[in-house]
N, C-alpha and C positions, 0 to 999 in steps of 0.2 A: 504494500500500500504506500502511495507517495507520502514522503515525510514533510515536504515543503508546504507551508500554509497556502491555501487557495484564496487569493484576493477576491473579495465579494463586496465591491463598492467601499463603504466606510468600515466594513468588517472583514474578517477572514475566517476560514475554516481550517481546523487542525485535521488533516487527512491521515495522520499517523494512527488514528483510531476510528472505529465506526461512528458515524454521526447519525443522529435521529432527526428525520424530517417529519414534523407534525403536519397532518393534512387539515387544511382549512378550506372546505368547499363552500363558497358563498353563492351556492346555486340552490334552486328548489327541487332538483331532480337527480342529484348524484346517487349512485347505486346503494350506498350504505348510510350516508348521513344527510342526504338531500333534504332541505327544508328545515333542518334542526335549528338553524340560526334565524329563522323567519318568525315574525309575529304579524298576524293579519295580512299575510301574503307580501310582506315587506321585510327586507333584511333588517334585523335588529342589531344596530352597531354596538350597543352596550353588551348584549349577549355574546356578540362576536368577540369583543375585546376580552370578556371574561373567559371565553374559550381559549384565546391566545395565552392569557395569563396562566391558566391552569396547565396548558401544555408546557410552557416554559418552566413553571415550578416543578412539573413532573420530569423534566430533563430533556426537552427538545432543544436541538442546536439550531434548527432551521424551521421557519414557518412557511409552508407552501400554500399560497393563495390561488385558488382557481375559480374562475367565473364562467366556465363552459363545461358542462357535463360531457364526458367522453365515454360513458358507459355504453355497452352494446345497444344499438338502436336509438341513441340519443339524437334529439332534434338539433338543428343548427341554431346558433345564437348570433344575433346581429352584432356588428362591431360596437355600436353605441351601447347596446345592452351590456356587453361584456365590460366596456369601459366604466359604465355606471355601477356595475357590481364590484369591480376590482379596485379602481383607483381610490375611492374614498376609504376603503378598508386598508389599503396599503399605506396611505398617508397617515391614518390614525395609528396603525401599528408602529410605523417609523417614528412618530412623535412620542409615543408612550413607552416603547420597549427597546432595549439595547440588544438586538438580535439580527441575524441574517434572515431576510425575507426573500423567498423565491416566488416568482410569478409563473404559474402553470398556464401557459398561453401559446397559441400558434399565430396570433394576430399581430401584424406589423405595428398597427396603431397602439395596441396595448403594450407591446414591447417598448416602443419609444417613449410613451407616456410614463410607464412604470419606472424606467431608468431614472427619470427626473424626480420621482417621488419616493425614492429610497430603496428600490429593489436591488438585491445583491446578486441574483442569479436568475437566468431565464431557463425555464424547464418546459421543453416543447415535445409533446407526444408525436408531432409530425416532423420532427428533426429539421425545422426551419425550411420546409418545402412549400408552405403557403406563400402566395404572392407577397413580395416585399419583406418577408420575415427575416431572410438571411441578411439583407442589407441593413435592416433595422437593428438586428442583434449585433452585427459587426460595428455599427456606429456607437453602441453603448459602452464598449470596452468591458462588458461584464462577462463572466463565465457562462457557458451554455451547457445544458444537458440535452443530448440528442437521443430520442427514443425510437425504437423500431415499431411500426404499426403497419400491418398489411391491410390495404384498402382504407376505408373511413369508418367512423363509429357506427353509422347506420348499417353497414354491410360487412364489417370486419369478421363477424362470427358466422358468416354464411359459408360453410364448407371451406375453411382455409386449407391451402395445399402448399407444401414445400418439397423441393428435391432433397434437401438436407437442411433441416431447420437451423441447426447451429451454424453451419457454414454460411447459409443464406443471410442470417441475421448479422453475423460477424462481417461479411462482405458489405452489406448495406451500411453498417455503421462506419466501416473503414472508408467507404466511398463518401459518405456525408462528412466525415471528418476532413477529408482532403478538400472537399468543396468549401467547407468553412474556413480552413486555413488559407485557401486561395482568395477568399473574400476578406481576409485580414484578421480573422479571429485566431489568437495565439493558441498553439497546439496544447500547451499545458493548462489552458483554461477551458478545455473541452472535456465534458463528462459523457458517459454513455449508459444507456439503459436498454436491456434486451426487450422490454415491452411485454412483460408477462400478462397474458389475457387479452392482448390487443391483436386480434387476428390469429389466434392459436387455439388448438384443441388442448385437452388435458395432456395428451401424449407429447405434443410440442412443448408445452410449458415444462413438463418434467425433464425432457431432454435438455432444454435450455438451463434449467436450474442445476442439473448435474454438471453443466459446462461453465458455470460462473467463473471458475478459475481461468478458462480460456479468454473470457472477456477481460478479466483482470490483467492477463498477460499482454494485452494490447498496450498497456502503459497509461491508459486513461482511467481516472477514477470511475468506478462502477456504481450506479444507483440501482437498487433493487426495490420494486414496489409490488408486493404480493398481498398486502394487508386486506383481509376479509374477502378476497376475490373468489370467484366461482371455482377456480381450480382447487381451493381448499375445501369448498363445499362438496365438490365432486370426489375429492380424495377421502373425505370423512363422512359423507352422507348427511351434510348439514345444509338445509335450505336457507335459513336466515343468516344474512351477513353478520348480524350482531352476535351470533352464537359461534363465530369462527375465530374468536380472540386467541384461544390457546394454540390452534393451528397456525395462526398468523405469527405469533411470537416464536414458535418453534422454527418456522421457516426463516424468520428474520435472523435468529441465532445462527442457523446453518449458513445463511448467506454471509453473515459477518465472518464466520469461521473460514469461509472460502475466499475472503478478501474484499467483500463489498465495502465501499467507502461510505455510502449513504443508504440508510434504510428509511423508506417512505412509509409511514404507518399512521393508523388511526389511534392506536392504543399506546400512547407514549409511555405512561407510567409502567405498564407491564413489560414493555420492551426494554426500558432503561433498567429495571430490576434484573432482567435476564442477562443483559450485557454486563452489569456490575458483578453479578454472581460469577459469570464466566471469567471476567478480568481478575477477580480475587482468587479464584481457584487455579488460574494458570500463571499467576504472578510468581516469579522466581524469588526465593528467599534471599 
């Protein structure tokens, strides 16, 4: 795992250890927690900031703000709607808390606006392929996380097919990394994410998970996001996302042991306790 701190705007991340990214979905329709921060069909800022405070107390290193649901079958969100959801929350977090805030977005206008409002990381499920996103990200000088997704959220789980899922995803991320570097994004500020659940069957997800060390070997910090996802439900026979906490923490631990630099999770406290227990039991005397 890289030892050098990752510059994230006014902050930095220590990538010599696994970092916890707390999920803050400011959407009404995300698969696990959609609408939880809403009151009378409007985002409740006070409730949102309380959620951020709790995640930071529980041990989050990063708060990941997302204003567009990318669950399977999710509807498109207009640029203005995403801006209206994300930017006020980002500003409020940046004013009140001393932490890295990442913005989970594929939209050029959101990337550009967020950079000026305190964002420290751009986290894009489309790997900067949406129109204008690459140029917008390059102009911010912020680190970027590139994720693999086959097709788009509306169609990504309709019979996904790969020749060799590990090789295909590695090749895609290597290609996108080269494109980003050619656009002026510094190579050591590029993170990668295999995209668990984004256009993959359970078999694909399991093959990718077993190959996390191959993604780590690329030299780019690896983000793993499996929290409460359907792959855990399918593995354990659990329909409700909220009942997948133990499976989520177990996979987060396994990902950390295989070299993942960032764990994107809903359950910060439980993940932090697991990481702390691992650290204590493996510490040399």
